[in-house]
DOMARVO-679464 format. One record per atom (N, C-alpha, C): x, z, y; residue in three letters; atom name. Coordinates in Angstrom, 3 decimals, m for minus. Last residue first. Layout:
N
         x         z         y  rodren  vopa
         X         Z         Y     ALA    CA
...
# end
This chain:
172
         x         z         y  rodren  vopa
    31.639   m21.640     0.955     ASP     N
    32.162   m22.976     0.303     ASP    CA
    30.826   m23.609    m0.245     ASP     C
    31.266   m19.889     4.405     GLN     N
    30.962   m20.192     3.046     GLN    CA
    31.298   m21.698     2.359     GLN     C
    32.350   m20.269     6.671     GLY     N
    32.543   m18.570     5.777     GLY    CA
    32.075   m19.152     4.154     GLY     C
    29.565   m21.984     8.010     ASP     N
    30.907   m20.831     8.280     ASP    CA
    31.458   m19.899     7.106     ASP     C
    27.949   m23.488     6.133     VAL     N
    27.714   m22.502     7.001     VAL    CA
    29.045   m21.950     7.053     VAL     C
    26.678   m27.488     5.983     LYS     N
    27.801   m26.253     5.754     LYS    CA
    27.731   m24.948     6.657     LYS     C
    24.554   m29.165     4.734     ILE     N
    24.695   m28.249     5.931     ILE    CA
    25.955   m27.108     5.008     ILE     C
    24.321   m32.484     3.625     GLU     N
    24.619   m31.031     3.099     GLU    CA
    24.763   m30.299     4.551     GLU     C
    23.646   m34.957     4.549     THR     N
    23.341   m34.685     3.030     THR    CA
    23.718   m33.064     2.586     THR     C
    22.668   m36.918     6.353     LEU     N
    22.734   m35.774     6.628     LEU    CA
    22.187   m35.085     4.949     LEU     C
    23.914   m39.890     7.538     LYS     N
    22.971   m39.262     6.324     LYS    CA
    23.588   m37.851     6.761     LYS     C
    24.347   m43.170     8.611     LEU     N
    24.102   m41.622     9.204     LEU    CA
    23.200   m41.098     8.315     LEU     C
    24.289   m45.702     8.323     THR     N
    25.607   m44.874     7.579     THR    CA
    25.276   m43.553     7.897     THR     C
    22.149   m46.741     9.468     SER     N
    22.334   m46.685     8.285     SER    CA
    23.121   m46.268     7.726     SER     C
    22.722   m46.379    12.118     VAL     N
    21.677   m45.802    11.516     VAL    CA
    21.832   m45.777    10.446     VAL     C
    24.899   m48.077    12.750     GLY     N
    25.079   m46.700    13.001     GLY    CA
    24.020   m45.687    12.223     GLY     C
    24.054   m50.306    12.492     ASP     N
    24.845   m49.989    11.685     ASP    CA
    24.964   m48.297    11.470     ASP     C
    21.900   m50.448    14.736     ILE     N
    21.420   m50.933    12.820     ILE    CA
    22.546   m49.940    12.454     ILE     C
    22.401   m48.273    17.348     GLY     N
    22.719   m49.732    16.782     GLY    CA
    22.641   m49.397    15.031     GLY     C
    22.392   m46.317    18.548     LEU     N
    23.379   m46.190    18.064     LEU    CA
    23.801   m47.711    17.597     LEU     C
    19.739   m46.302    20.287     SER     N
    20.880   m45.810    20.983     SER    CA
    22.191   m46.342    20.077     SER     C
    17.764   m48.060    18.262     ASP     N
    18.372   m48.281    19.701     ASP    CA
    19.465   m47.956    20.293     ASP     C
    18.276   m45.845    16.378     GLN     N
    18.729   m47.184    16.123     GLN    CA
    19.052   m47.885    17.511     GLN     C
    17.406   m43.506    17.207     LEU     N
    18.432   m43.867    16.895     LEU    CA
    19.293   m45.045    17.006     LEU     C
    14.246   m44.518    17.421     PHE     N
    15.375   m44.341    18.659     PHE    CA
    17.036   m44.345    18.422     PHE     C
    13.870   m44.725    14.625     ALA     N
    13.810   m45.908    15.794     ALA    CA
    14.800   m45.453    16.940     ALA     C
    14.414   m42.219    13.820     LYS     N
    15.405   m43.693    13.262     LYS    CA
    15.139   m44.678    14.240     LYS     C
    12.323   m41.242    15.041     MET     N
    13.879   m40.817    15.711     MET    CA
    14.660   m41.578    15.003     MET     C
    10.241   m42.476    14.125     LYS     N
    10.232   m42.482    15.361     LYS    CA
    11.644   m42.086    15.790     LYS     C
    10.464   m41.565    11.395     ASP     N
    10.333   m43.127    11.526     ASP    CA
    10.567   m43.405    13.188     ASP     C
    10.075   m38.849    11.603     THR     N
    11.441   m39.387    10.808     THR    CA
    11.342   m40.825    11.646     THR     C
     7.561   m39.057    12.216     GLU     N
     8.251   m38.473    13.163     GLU    CA
     9.534   m38.740    12.853     GLU     C
     6.179   m40.227    10.002     VAL     N
     5.941   m40.476    11.525     VAL    CA
     7.006   m40.157    12.482     VAL     C
     6.783   m38.380     8.405     LYS     N
     7.282   m39.349     8.007     LYS    CA
     7.386   m40.030     9.468     LYS     C
     5.387   m35.705     9.438     LYS     N
     6.992   m35.640     9.125     LYS    CA
     7.253   m36.988     9.118     LYS     C
     2.891   m36.538     8.766     GLU     N
     3.282   m36.269    10.377     GLU    CA
     4.974   m36.302    10.363     GLU     C
     2.797   m36.655     6.323     LYS     N
     2.712   m37.992     6.716     LYS    CA
     3.019   m37.589     8.342     LYS     C
     3.185   m33.960     5.394     LYS     N
     3.959   m34.936     5.111     LYS    CA
     3.835   m36.214     5.850     LYS     C
     0.870   m33.047     6.875     MET     N
     2.373   m32.184     7.370     MET    CA
     3.284   m33.579     6.637     MET     C
    m1.208   m33.833     5.387     ILE     N
    m0.723   m34.529     6.456     ILE    CA
     0.403   m33.872     7.260     ILE     C
    m0.369   m33.007     2.825     ILE     N
    m0.489   m34.512     2.952     ILE    CA
    m0.222   m34.994     4.390     ILE     C
    m1.026   m30.304     3.449     THR     N
     0.197   m30.700     2.967     THR    CA
     0.350   m32.002     3.032     THR     C
    m3.553   m30.334     4.083     ARG     N
    m2.474   m29.770     5.309     ARG    CA
    m1.327   m30.513     4.983     ARG     C
    m5.059   m30.762     1.629     LEU     N
    m5.035   m31.839     2.914     LEU    CA
    m4.055   m31.648     4.005     LEU     C
    m4.328   m28.291     0.385     GLU     N
    m3.748   m30.120     0.055     GLU    CA
    m3.815   m30.860     1.250     GLU     C
    m5.796   m26.408     1.970     LYS     N
    m4.311   m26.443     1.835     LYS    CA
    m3.823   m28.093     1.323     LYS     C
    m8.536   m27.853     1.502     ASP     N
    m7.880   m27.822     2.843     ASP    CA
    m6.333   m27.819     3.008     ASP     C
    m8.484   m27.143    m1.253     ARG     N
    m8.725   m28.629    m0.679     ARG    CA
    m7.966   m28.467     0.545     ARG     C
    m8.604   m24.158    m1.114     GLU     N
    m7.725   m25.379    m1.634     GLU    CA
    m7.502   m26.527    m1.345     GLU     C
   m10.741   m23.801     0.431     GLN     N
    m9.573   m23.450     0.973     GLN    CA
    m8.457   m24.236     0.489     GLN     C
   m12.782   m25.072    m1.426     CYS     N
   m12.722   m25.854    m0.316     CYS    CA
   m11.245   m25.097     0.480     CYS     C
   m12.539   m23.183    m3.452     SER     N
   m12.545   m24.628    m3.904     SER    CA
   m12.029   m25.047    m2.309     SER     C
   m13.275   m20.744    m2.464     ASN     N
   m11.945   m21.249    m2.973     ASN    CA
   m11.648   m22.691    m3.308     ASN     C
   m15.991   m21.458    m2.256     TYR     N
   m14.862   m20.845    m0.825     TYR    CA
   m13.885   m21.317    m1.323     TYR     C
   m16.760   m21.726    m4.376     MET     N
   m17.033   m22.846    m3.706     MET    CA
   m16.245   m22.531    m2.463     MET     C
   m16.621   m18.974    m5.742     GLY     N
   m16.003   m20.332    m6.117     GLY    CA
   m15.665   m21.541    m5.293     GLY     C
   m17.441   m16.555    m5.013     LEU     N
   m16.359   m17.354    m3.926     LEU    CA
   m15.674   m18.638    m4.581     LEU     C
   m20.171   m15.401    m5.113     ASP     N
   m19.717   m16.372    m5.842     ASP    CA
   m18.933   m16.954    m4.865     ASP     C
   m21.601   m12.369    m4.840     ILE     N
   m21.043   m13.224    m4.161     ILE    CA
   m20.140   m14.326    m5.044     ILE     C
   m24.754   m11.610    m6.563     ALA     N
   m23.225   m11.287    m6.751     ALA    CA
   m22.850   m12.375    m5.684     ALA     C
   m27.376    m9.316    m5.140     GLY     N
   m26.842   m10.616    m5.691     GLY    CA
   m25.492   m10.079    m5.856     GLY     C
   m28.581    m6.829    m4.807     CYS     N
   m29.262    m8.324    m4.563     CYS    CA
   m28.669    m9.400    m5.210     CYS     C
   m28.890    m4.398    m7.270     ILE     N
   m27.983    m5.215    m6.588     ILE    CA
   m28.908    m6.313    m6.151     ILE     C
   m31.170    m1.753    m7.304     TRP     N
   m30.692    m2.964    m8.027     TRP    CA
   m29.910    m3.372    m6.719     TRP     C
   m30.517     1.828    m7.587     LYS     N
   m31.068     0.634    m7.080     LYS    CA
   m30.579    m0.645    m7.734     LYS     C
   m32.115     4.492    m9.625     TYR     N
   m30.779     3.902    m9.353     TYR    CA
   m31.324     2.309    m8.413     TYR     C
   m32.546     7.458    m9.151     SER     N
   m33.373     6.333    m8.677     SER    CA
   m32.288     5.346    m8.260     SER     C
   m31.817     9.969   m11.358     VAL     N
   m31.482     9.203   m10.264     VAL    CA
   m32.136     7.723   m10.186     VAL     C
   m31.393    11.831   m13.282     ASP     N
   m32.541    11.916   m12.726     ASP    CA
   m32.386    11.141   m11.361     ASP     C
   m29.531    11.122   m16.276     ALA     N
   m29.453    11.604   m14.882     ALA    CA
   m30.907    11.150   m14.468     ALA     C
   m29.383     9.996   m18.636     GLU     N
   m29.473    11.553   m18.610     GLU    CA
   m29.820    11.737   m17.041     GLU     C
   m28.703     7.664   m18.826     LEU     N
   m30.226     7.740   m18.558     LEU    CA
   m30.241     8.970   m18.794     LEU     C
   m26.088     5.629   m17.664     ASN     N
   m26.415     7.157   m17.405     ASN    CA
   m27.887     7.233   m17.299     ASN     C
   m25.829     2.174   m19.265     PRO     N
   m26.296     3.413   m18.163     PRO    CA
   m26.464     4.695   m18.602     PRO     C
   m22.979     1.455   m21.394     GLU     N
   m24.526     1.901   m21.321     GLU    CA
   m24.834     2.903   m20.041     GLU     C
   m20.955     0.600   m20.177     ALA     N
   m21.330    m0.033   m21.671     ALA    CA
   m22.728     0.595   m21.495     ALA     C
   m20.579    m0.394   m17.018     ASP     N
   m21.024     0.630   m17.657     ASP    CA
   m21.231     0.071   m19.064     ASP     C
   m18.076    m2.151   m15.310     VAL     N
   m19.463    m2.044   m15.723     VAL    CA
   m19.461    m1.159   m16.855     VAL     C
   m16.615    m1.143   m12.224     SER     N
   m16.608    m1.242   m13.493     SER    CA
   m17.943    m1.772   m13.989     SER     C
   m15.995    m1.889    m9.293     GLU     N
   m15.239    m1.281    m9.899     GLU    CA
   m15.107    m1.168   m11.515     GLU     C
   m17.404    m4.530    m7.424     VAL     N
   m17.559    m3.829    m8.697     VAL    CA
   m16.154    m3.424    m9.183     VAL     C
   m17.403    m4.287    m3.717     MET     N
   m16.657    m4.455    m4.757     MET    CA
   m16.736    m4.058    m6.175     MET     C
   m19.946    m4.824    m1.610     GLY     N
   m19.133    m3.933    m2.183     GLY    CA
   m18.359    m4.948    m3.251     GLY     C
   m21.581    m5.504     1.513     VAL     N
   m21.203    m6.064     0.370     VAL    CA
   m19.849    m4.852    m0.191     VAL     C
   m25.044    m4.687     2.846     LYS     N
   m23.476    m4.248     2.264     LYS    CA
   m22.785    m5.191     1.414     LYS     C
   m27.608    m5.225     4.723     TYR     N
   m26.873    m5.618     3.665     TYR    CA
   m25.360    m4.867     3.712     TYR     C
   m28.529    m4.224     7.337     ARG     N
   m29.375    m4.199     6.392     ARG    CA
   m28.811    m4.500     4.902     ARG     C
   m26.369    m4.193     9.102     GLU     N
   m27.198    m3.408     9.080     GLU    CA
   m27.877    m3.137     7.990     GLU     C
   m25.788    m7.599     9.075     ASP     N
   m24.616    m6.296     8.642     ASP    CA
   m25.170    m4.898     8.880     ASP     C
   m27.884    m8.397     9.989     ALA     N
   m27.821    m8.545     8.603     ALA    CA
   m26.436    m7.448     8.172     ALA     C
   m29.986    m6.262    12.251     LYS     N
   m28.846    m7.444    12.034     LYS    CA
   m28.516    m7.320    10.351     LYS     C
   m33.677    m6.761    12.412     THR     N
   m32.136    m6.187    12.163     THR    CA
   m31.429    m6.904    11.663     THR     C
   m35.706    m8.794    12.362     THR     N
   m34.478    m8.608    13.520     THR    CA
   m33.744    m7.535    13.429     THR     C
   m37.391    m8.088    10.652     VAL     N
   m36.425    m8.856     9.762     VAL    CA
   m35.412    m9.239    11.189     VAL     C
   m37.645    m4.292     9.852     PRO     N
   m38.305    m5.959    10.442     PRO    CA
   m37.219    m6.792    10.596     PRO     C
   m37.599    m2.850     6.970     ILE     N
   m37.057    m2.904     8.181     ILE    CA
   m37.496    m4.393     8.733     ILE     C
   m38.648    m2.999     4.081     ALA     N
   m39.640    m2.780     5.415     ALA    CA
   m38.783    m3.027     6.927     ALA     C
   m36.588    m2.715     2.667     PRO     N
   m37.470    m4.047     2.818     PRO    CA
   m38.063    m3.924     3.732     PRO     C
   m34.306    m0.431     4.993     SER     N
   m35.119    m1.030     3.465     SER    CA
   m35.592    m2.268     3.578     SER     C
   m31.303     0.773     5.379     ALA     N
   m32.151    m0.017     5.649     ALA    CA
   m33.088     0.306     4.288     ALA     C
   m29.345     2.985     4.772     VAL     N
   m30.114     3.074     5.920     VAL    CA
   m31.382     1.739     6.442     VAL     C
   m28.496     1.664     2.600     ASP     N
   m29.068     3.067     2.319     ASP    CA
   m30.017     3.588     3.683     ASP     C
   m28.241    m1.721     2.266     SER     N
   m27.998    m0.570     2.915     SER    CA
   m28.944     0.726     2.551     SER     C
   m28.519    m3.509    m0.976     ILE     N
   m29.568    m3.144     0.549     ILE    CA
   m28.866    m1.691     1.207     ILE     C
   m26.014    m5.546    m1.704     VAL     N
   m26.911    m4.219    m1.816     VAL    CA
   m27.690    m4.108    m0.204     VAL     C
   m23.627    m7.768    m3.281     THR     N
   m24.477    m7.611    m2.212     THR    CA
   m25.582    m6.526    m2.636     THR     C
   m20.335    m7.831    m4.551     VAL     N
   m22.086    m7.763    m4.707     VAL    CA
   m22.760    m7.492    m3.299     VAL     C
   m17.729    m9.198    m6.127     LEU     N
   m18.106    m8.722    m5.026     LEU    CA
   m19.891    m8.732    m5.020     LEU     C
   m15.648    m8.254    m9.055     ASP     N
   m16.382    m9.462    m8.245     ASP    CA
   m17.214    m8.662    m7.051     ASP     C
   m14.121    m6.294    m9.851     GLY     N
   m13.466    m7.048    m9.147     GLY    CA
   m14.492    m8.075    m8.317     GLY     C
   m15.771    m6.675   m13.334     PRO     N
   m14.733    m5.222   m12.110     PRO    CA
   m14.014    m6.638   m11.374     PRO     C
   m18.096    m8.900   m13.799     LYS     N
   m17.147    m7.977   m14.074     LYS    CA
   m16.532    m7.460   m12.832     LYS     C
   m21.338   m10.207   m14.707     ILE     N
   m20.526    m9.510   m13.487     ILE    CA
   m19.456    m8.885   m14.232     ILE     C
   m24.280   m11.689   m15.483     GLU     N
   m22.738   m12.084   m15.590     GLU    CA
   m21.552   m11.158   m14.613     GLU     C
   m27.075   m10.906   m16.590     PHE     N
   m26.377   m11.181   m15.486     PHE    CA
   m24.760   m10.764   m15.650     PHE     C
   m28.728    m9.727   m18.228     SER     N
   m27.990   m11.080   m18.847     SER    CA
   m27.338   m11.507   m17.681     SER     C
   m29.221    m7.257   m17.680     LYS     N
   m28.379    m7.133   m18.775     LYS    CA
   m27.881    m8.412   m18.601     LYS     C
   m29.400    m6.857   m13.962     PRO     N
   m30.006    m7.098   m14.998     PRO    CA
   m28.936    m7.567   m16.086     PRO     C
   m28.070    m3.513   m12.723     VAL     N
   m28.101    m5.170   m12.774     VAL    CA
   m28.450    m5.808   m13.918     VAL     C
   m28.240    m0.686   m10.424     LYS     N
   m28.600    m1.739   m11.670     LYS    CA
   m28.331    m3.058   m11.437     LYS     C
   m25.247     1.236    m9.114     TYR     N
   m26.371     0.353    m9.209     TYR    CA
   m26.556    m0.309   m10.380     TYR     C
   m23.707     3.941    m8.302     THR     N
   m24.130     3.287    m8.987     THR    CA
   m24.955     2.441    m8.762     THR     C
   m20.409     3.981    m6.474     TYR     N
   m22.131     4.351    m6.212     TYR    CA
   m22.457     3.392    m7.025     TYR     C
   m17.519     5.711    m5.639     THR     N
   m18.297     4.665    m6.366     THR    CA
   m19.575     4.849    m6.497     THR     C
   m14.777     6.373    m3.841     LYS     N
   m15.931     6.798    m4.175     LYS    CA
   m16.980     5.713    m4.480     LYS     C
   m11.459     5.565    m5.488     PHE     N
   m12.353     5.583    m4.139     PHE    CA
   m13.782     6.077    m4.913     PHE     C
    m9.678     6.098    m7.812     GLY     N
    m9.557     7.121    m6.378     GLY    CA
   m10.899     6.830    m5.477     GLY     C
    m8.902     2.927    m7.972     ASP     N
    m8.732     3.944    m8.546     ASP    CA
    m8.818     5.116    m7.505     ASP     C
    m9.107     0.073    m7.456     LEU     N
    m9.999     1.096    m6.725     LEU    CA
    m9.836     2.286    m7.390     LEU     C
    m6.455    m0.794    m8.415     VAL     N
    m6.477    m0.687    m6.556     VAL    CA
    m7.564    m0.110    m6.742     VAL     C
    m6.370    m0.727   m11.092     LYS     N
    m5.333    m0.017   m10.563     LYS    CA
    m5.514     0.301    m8.838     LYS     C
    m8.709    m1.601   m12.033     ASP     N
    m8.533     0.026   m12.614     ASP    CA
    m7.370     0.270   m11.916     ASP     C
    m8.692    m4.436   m10.506     ALA     N
    m9.937    m3.177   m10.150     ALA    CA
    m9.318    m1.702   m10.667     ALA     C
    m6.789    m6.080   m10.218     ASP     N
    m6.531    m5.375   m11.195     ASP    CA
    m7.583    m3.959   m10.746     ASP     C
    m6.474    m9.799    m9.290     PHE     N
    m6.996    m8.378    m9.094     PHE    CA
    m7.062    m7.499    m9.948     PHE     C
    m3.583   m11.585    m8.997     GLU     N
    m4.808   m11.213    m9.722     GLU    CA
    m5.254    m9.929    m9.793     GLU     C
    m2.731   m13.118    m5.713     VAL     N
    m2.202   m12.090    m6.865     VAL    CA
    m3.540   m11.752    m7.704     VAL     C
    m3.454   m14.519    m3.936     GLY     N
    m2.492   m15.678    m5.198     GLY    CA
    m2.202   m14.377    m6.156     GLY     C
    m3.660   m12.515    m1.341     VAL     N
    m3.783   m14.157    m1.916     VAL    CA
    m2.844   m14.362    m2.865     VAL     C
    m3.870    m9.205    m2.518     PRO     N
    m3.183   m10.543    m1.803     PRO    CA
    m3.631   m11.720    m1.855     PRO     C
    m6.929    m7.505    m2.523     ALA     N
    m5.609    m7.943    m3.474     ALA    CA
    m5.147    m9.370    m2.601     ALA     C
    m7.973    m5.136    m0.319     GLN     N
    m8.174    m6.656    m0.553     GLN    CA
    m6.874    m6.924    m1.381     GLN     C
    m9.836    m2.013    m0.583     PRO     N
    m8.435    m2.710    m0.273     PRO    CA
    m8.622    m4.472    m1.115     PRO     C
   m12.991    m1.628     0.184     PRO     N
   m12.111    m1.617    m0.792     PRO    CA
   m11.033    m2.010    m0.275     PRO     C
   m15.765    m1.111     1.324     ASN     N
   m14.458    m1.416     1.770     ASN    CA
   m13.159    m0.964     0.873     ASN     C
   m17.392     0.263    m2.145     PHE     N
   m17.301    m0.344    m0.206     PHE    CA
   m16.118    m0.286     0.278     PHE     C
   m17.763     0.039    m5.230     VAL     N
   m16.758     0.664    m4.087     VAL    CA
   m17.018    m0.195    m2.958     VAL     C
   m19.982     0.431    m7.997     VAL     N
   m19.360    m0.065    m6.778     VAL    CA
   m18.386     0.706    m5.725     VAL     C
   m20.765     0.160   m11.228     LYS     N
   m20.079     1.223   m10.179     LYS    CA
   m19.457     0.298    m9.151     LYS     C
   m23.501    m0.537   m12.947     ILE     N
   m22.110    m0.883   m12.470     ILE    CA
   m21.573     0.118   m11.424     ILE     C
   m25.912    m0.853   m15.925     THR     N
   m25.270     0.126   m14.429     THR    CA
   m23.969    m0.692   m14.192     THR     C
   m28.350    m3.047   m16.992     LYS     N
   m27.087    m2.269   m17.097     LYS    CA
   m26.688    m1.472   m15.795     LYS     C
   m31.858    m3.518   m18.003     PHE     N
   m30.365    m3.209   m17.409     PHE    CA
   m29.562    m2.609   m17.844     PHE     C
   m33.706    m3.057   m19.725     SER     N
   m33.333    m4.844   m19.292     SER    CA
   m32.447    m4.599   m18.241     SER     C
   m35.135    m1.164   m20.595     ASP     N
   m33.860    m1.331   m21.289     ASP    CA
   m33.171    m2.780   m20.974     ASP     C
   m37.063     1.174   m19.401     ASP     N
   m36.514    m0.030   m18.929     ASP    CA
   m35.175    m0.324   m19.284     ASP     C
   m37.370     4.105   m20.274     LEU     N
   m37.994     2.986   m20.835     LEU    CA
   m37.519     1.500   m20.459     LEU     C
   m35.514     5.707   m18.685     LEU     N
   m35.492     5.889   m20.228     LEU    CA
   m36.370     4.634   m20.933     LEU     C
   m36.081     5.035   m15.944     ASN     N
   m34.725     4.693   m16.756     ASN    CA
   m34.757     4.719   m17.989     ASN     C
   m38.492     6.129   m16.068     LEU     N
   m38.372     4.486   m16.032     LEU    CA
   m37.352     4.424   m16.252     LEU     C
   m37.995     8.511   m16.702     VAL     N
   m39.041     8.114   m17.680     VAL    CA
   m38.868     6.498   m17.347     VAL     C
   m36.611     8.921   m14.072     ARG     N
   m35.903     9.485   m15.447     ARG    CA
   m36.887     8.801   m16.477     ARG     C
   m38.532     8.548   m12.273     GLU     N
   m37.467     7.853   m11.995     GLU    CA
   m36.903     7.947   m13.655     GLU     C
   m40.532    10.788   m13.003     THR     N
   m40.903     9.590   m13.163     THR    CA
   m39.754     8.322   m13.149     THR     C
   m38.891    13.120   m12.309     SER     N
   m39.105    12.770   m13.871     SER    CA
   m39.791    11.310   m13.762     SER     C
   m38.999    12.742    m9.226     ILE     N
   m37.609    12.473   m10.271     ILE    CA
   m37.983    12.399   m11.642     ILE     C
   m41.281    12.977    m8.793     HIS     N
   m40.805    11.446    m8.659     HIS    CA
   m39.451    11.683    m9.422     HIS     C
   m41.938    15.770    m9.739     THR     N
   m43.005    14.362   m10.405     THR    CA
   m41.942    13.587   m10.119     THR     C
   m40.471    17.124    m8.062     ASP     N
   m40.339    17.190    m9.503     ASP    CA
   m40.807    15.747   m10.327     ASP     C
   m41.728    16.435    m5.462     LYS     N
   m40.337    16.137    m5.721     LYS    CA
   m39.893    16.047    m7.571     LYS     C
   m45.276    15.757    m5.610     ASN     N
   m44.057    16.679    m5.371     ASN    CA
   m42.606    16.133    m5.923     ASN     C
   m47.561    13.903    m4.024     MET     N
   m46.555    13.597    m5.141     MET    CA
   m45.494    14.745    m4.769     MET     C
# end
């Protein structure tokens, strides 16, 4: 089969298959700071994009992470290949309203999207647990200090000892 036949076959396939939409993907994008809403239009502007196919029914939006099979790998590569050589993670820069069907391009499919929902939930849970533990530790340490001061100063000294304000020299 010559190259012209292959290209024309790909174009025919793209024209006949209306089950997909295309997305633009960026690899090694900058990371948005934690807690800052990601704006793909601003952050990914100027990065080289690669076009991939996604089923039309697949929910995907700019900023989502997707996995693809690397250009240097193929499904025929042995299982012993390292995952970081076989798969790449990219960030969706945009979702095309209509795929470019004029191009004689063999679009590749994404392998899937990475759902960070569980990860983010676990991170939030850990943060909440850390806060609870820190409050408990502070209470234990405060109680220990009060007991020490009570032994040293007597019960009347501890009950009247309160730190309500810290003054800095030169400030009222």
